[in-house]
N, C-alpha and C positions, 0 to 999 in steps of 0.2 A: 396505351398505358393502362394498367390495372387501376380501378377506381378504389378510392379509400373505402375501407369496410366499416368505418364508423369511429367509435371512440378509441383513440390511441391508448394502449396500455403501457405503463412504465414498469419494468420488471428488473429489480436488483438480482444479481446472480451470486450465489455463495458457492464457489468451488471449494470443496472440502477434501482435505487429505489429512489422515492421522488425527481426525477430530478437530482440525483447526481450518479456518478459512485461508486459502492462499490465492496468490495472484502472480502471474508471471507475464512474459511477452512472448507471442508466438508459440504458446504452450510450454515454454521452458523457463528456466531461472526462476522458479517459484519462490516467493517470499511470504511470510506471515502477514495476514491481514485481519486477524481478530478471532473472536469467539463466535461460532455459528448461531448459537442460541441468543446471545445478546444482540448481534448484528440483525437477525431476523426481526427481533422485537422493535429495534429502533426503526427499521425500514417500514414495518407495518404502521408505526405510529407517525411516520413521516408522510404517508400517503402512497406508499407503493400499491400498485394495483394487483400484483401478484409477486411471489417470491420463488425464485428457482434455486433449488439445492442440488448440486451435482457432486456425487462422490467420484472424483476424478481418477482414483486408483482402483475402483471396485473391479472393473472389467480386466485391467491388467493383472490383479491379484486373483482373479477367478472367484469372486465373492459377491454377495449382495451389499448394498449400502446398509449402514446401521439402523435397524428398525427402532431402537431406542432414541437415536438422533432424530428420526422422522417424528416419532411420537412427541418428543419434547419441544421440537420447533412448532408442530401443529398446536400444541397446547398453549404455546406463548404468543402466537400471532393470530389475527383474525382476518387475513385475507388468503385467497387461494394459494396452495403451495404445489409446485411441480417438482418432483423428485426423480433423479436419474442416477444411473451407475449400476452396472452389474445385472441388468434384466436380461434373462435368457429364456424364461418361460412365462406363461400366463400366470403360473402360481407366484412367481416373483412380483408381478404386477399386483396380483390380489393382495399379497402381504403389505405392499407399500400403501395401497389404498386403505386397507384395513387399519393401518397405523397412522393414518391422517393425511396422506397425499390426496390432493384433489385430481391431479393429473400425473402421468408417469412418462418420463422421457426415455426413449430407446435409441441407441446409436449402434454400437458394435453388434449387439445381439440381433438387431434387425438386418444389418448387412449380411452377417453370416447365416441368418435363417429368415428371409423375407416373409415367410408365412406367419411368423411370429406377430407381425403387425395385423394381419387378418384375424388371427385367432383371438388376440387381445381386443380388437375392435368389436368382434362379434360377441364376445363374452362380457365386456365391460362398457361398451359404447365408444364410438369414435371420439367423442368429446374428451375421454380420458387419455387417449393415445396421442403423444407428441413424439414425432421422429426427429431427433437431433442429427443434423448434417454438418460435419466439420469439413470444410473445403479449402483447398489450396491450389494456387496456380502451378501447373507443371506443364512445361512446353506449350504454353499458350492456352491450355485448357484448365478448367476447374475439376480437380479430382477429389474423390471422397476419401478421407482418412479415418481410421478406426483406432481403438485403444489409445484414446486421449492424444491423438495426432501422431502416434508412434509408427503406424503401419499404413502405407499407402494401398489403395485398392485400384482396380481397373475401372471402377464406376465413374461415369461423368455425373457431376453434382445435379445438373439440371434434369438429366434423364432419370436419375435416382429419385429426385423430388417428385416427378410425375409418377413413378412406380409406386412410391409411398402413398400418394393420394389414391391411386387405383386400388391399393391393398386396404385402404380404409382409415388412414390416420386422420386425426381431426385437426392437426396443426404441425407446422414445421419450424423447427428452431435452427436457424441457418447462421453458422458461425464461420467467419473468414479467419483461417488460421494466420494468414498473412498480416491481417489487421490487428489480431488479438493483442491487447495490451499496449498498443502503440499510441493510442489516443489521437490518431490521425484521421479518424472518421470511418464510418461504415463503408464496406465495399459496395458502392452503389451499382457498379456493373454486375457483380454477382447477384445482388438483391433484385435488380430489375429483370434479369434473365429468369430467375425462379418465380418472381411475382407474375411474369407473363406466361409462365408455363403451367401454373397450378391455380385452383380456385379456393383452396383452403387457406386459412390465415397463415402468414408468414411472420416469424419473430426475427428481427434484425439483431445479430450479435457479433461482437468483435470490432473494436476501434473507436468506440464513443469517447470523445475528449472535450466536447463543448456542447452547449445547448443548441447551436447551430447544426451539429451532426444529427441530433435527434429530429430536428425540423426537416432536414434534407430527406431522411428516411421516411418520415411520415408523408411528405409531399409526393413520394412515388408509390404510395399505397401500402406501405408496411402496416400491419395490424398491431405490432407491439415492438417496443425497443427494449432490449436487455442490455444491461451494462454492469460493470463491477468495479473497476479501478476508480472511476470518478466519483462513485458513491462511497467506496471503502475509505478513501483518503480525503474526503470532505471537499473535493473540487466543486462538486455540484450537489445541491440540496434538492430532493425530490419535489418539494413544494414550490421552490423558486423556478425549477424547470417547467413545472405544469403551468405556472403563471406565464412564463415566456411563450410556451407553446399556444396557450389560450390567446395571448396578445397577437399571435401570429395566425389566428383562425384555424387552429388545430383543436379538434374536440378531445378533451381529456376529462376524466372524472375528478371533481373537486368536492371536498366535504364542506 
């Protein structure tokens, strides 16, 4: 089993569509979950280690994420920000970094043009490059999906994770589409398979519904836990979550 890589990071995720934070289940049935700027500010104050902002319709609509949105969020929070959505070229990544992102997440663009990972890593450093992998069980295997879960690919999620590491990504954001929004817990089987296949940090995403779910992911060596619903709707407070994890011998950053 992969060893713990150190301090567990807690990352609220803002899925943004039409300028609003949205949240659904299994990537569908989206409902409004607030203002991205206010949400980011609150999470920063509550002790989030990072904030992930994903423009979930950018790739589908063939555009970049809003640069003004990135700038405004970056100016309002004082924790690292990862931005994703619509990245097709190193120039797209450069613009996101220029407007305040600390890291940039690539998903569809990386699958359709794998050399993009290498180009971005060489130009900006691996630490800036996060590859997001959206995976779903299909006929007993974990398949990679793109365009916000709308299009299935032939890629095996574990094989793709290994390839992304080879190409130079600094981190993998691994989302279970099956678990997304269900609050039933992270997909520990998927997580374990990817954790054992790569050495770069892996962020668990999709399914967090209780403090115990974060603990389970941490115990198998996950570097960070990303969640949305439980934070957006006040089910779990970040400070209380960190206290719980600390009480259970998980290293977390506390102020």
